C-alpha positions as CSV (number, residue, x, y, z in Angstrom):
1,M,-0.4,0.1,-0.2
2,K,1.3,3.5,-0.3
3,H,1.3,6.1,2.1
4,G,-1.7,8.1,1.5
5,S,-3.8,4.8,1.1
6,L,-2.8,4.1,4.7
7,V,-3.6,7.2,5.7
8,I,-6.7,7.4,3.6
9,F,-7.8,3.5,5.2
10,F,-7.0,4.7,8.9
11,S,-8.5,7.8,9.0
12,L,-11.7,5.8,7.7
13,I,-11.3,3.8,10.6
14,L,-11.1,6.3,13.1
15,I,-13.9,8.4,12.1
16,S,-16.3,5.0,11.5
17,I,-15.4,3.9,15.3
18,I,-15.9,7.1,16.9
19,A,-19.3,7.3,15.1
20,V,-20.0,3.7,16.0
21,T,-18.8,4.4,19.8
22,S,-21.0,7.8,19.8
23,Y,-23.8,5.9,18.7
24,A,-23.7,3.3,20.7
25,S,-23.3,5.9,23.8
26,L,-26.2,7.4,22.7
27,E,-28.6,4.5,23.8
28,Q,-26.4,3.8,27.1
29,N,-23.1,4.2,28.7
30,V,-20.2,1.8,28.1
31,M,-19.9,0.3,31.8
32,Q,-24.0,-1.0,30.6
33,G,-22.5,-2.4,27.5
34,F,-20.2,-4.5,29.8
35,E,-22.9,-5.6,32.4
36,Y,-24.7,-6.9,29.1
37,L,-21.4,-8.1,27.5
38,F,-20.7,-10.0,30.9
39,A,-23.9,-12.0,31.2
40,S,-22.8,-13.8,28.2
41,R,-20.1,-16.4,27.5
42,W,-20.0,-15.2,24.3
43,G,-19.7,-11.3,25.3
44,I,-16.7,-12.8,27.7
45,A,-15.0,-14.7,24.5
46,T,-15.4,-11.9,22.4
47,L,-13.6,-9.8,25.5
48,F,-10.9,-11.5,25.6
49,D,-10.6,-12.1,22.4
50,T,-10.3,-8.4,21.6
51,Y,-8.2,-7.5,24.8
52,F,-5.5,-10.3,23.3
53,G,-5.6,-8.7,19.9
54,F,-4.6,-4.6,21.5
55,L,-2.2,-6.5,23.5
56,T,-0.3,-7.9,20.3
57,I,-0.6,-4.5,18.6
58,Y,0.7,-3.1,22.0
59,I,3.9,-5.0,21.8
60,W,4.5,-3.8,18.4
61,I,4.2,-0.1,19.7
62,A,5.8,-0.6,22.7
63,Y,9.1,-2.0,20.6
64,K,8.4,0.8,18.5
65,E,8.6,3.8,21.0
66,V,11.9,3.9,23.0
67,T,10.8,5.7,25.9
68,W,9.0,3.7,28.7
69,S,6.9,6.9,29.7
70,K,5.6,6.7,25.8
71,R,5.0,2.9,26.4
72,L,3.2,3.2,29.3
73,L,1.0,6.1,28.0
74,W,0.3,4.2,24.5
75,L,-0.6,1.1,27.0
76,V,-3.4,3.1,28.7
77,L,-4.6,4.6,25.4
78,V,-4.7,1.6,23.4
79,L,-6.7,-0.7,26.8
80,T,-9.0,2.2,27.4
81,M,-9.6,3.5,23.5
82,G,-8.4,0.0,21.5
83,S,-9.2,1.0,17.6
84,I,-8.8,5.0,18.1
85,A,-5.8,5.0,19.9
86,F,-4.3,2.6,17.2
87,S,-6.0,4.4,14.4
88,I,-4.4,8.1,16.3
89,Y,-0.8,6.0,16.8
90,I,-0.7,4.3,12.5
91,L,-1.5,8.3,11.3
92,N,1.1,9.8,13.8
93,Q,3.6,7.3,12.9
94,L,2.3,8.2,8.9
95,R,3.2,11.4,9.6
96,L,6.2,11.7,11.0
97,L,7.6,9.1,8.3
98,K,7.1,11.8,6.1
99,D,8.1,10.4,2.3
100,G,10.2,7.8,3.4
101,P,9.9,4.3,3.0
102,I,6.1,2.6,3.7
103,E,8.5,-0.3,5.5
104,N,9.5,2.1,8.3
105,L,6.5,2.1,9.6
106,L,6.7,-1.5,10.6
107,V,10.4,-1.0,12.7
108,R,12.0,1.3,15.3
109,T,13.6,4.4,13.5
110,Q,13.8,6.4,17.1
111,K,17.2,6.9,18.4
């Protein structure tokens, strides 16, 4: 994928997840949603799957970030905001990448 395509893709994810989260919040707050999920074994399995996915992506973020303070900040953001945090992180990495090789998106380029 090209740099511009990734910016569009992750911008669409960010906008979509904010829209659907806002839409869901109009019906009930997130804590009520968790009560509903915890009432079902499939809800619990889905939460486990989701948070293991979050932690998997966080490992990449922790690798990319060189300071413990940024690692901790992103851990909190990932665990509380999920895809919103991922999209913001990747859009920021693309901004920092500018016109460099897209492969640099995946590797640590900071010192």
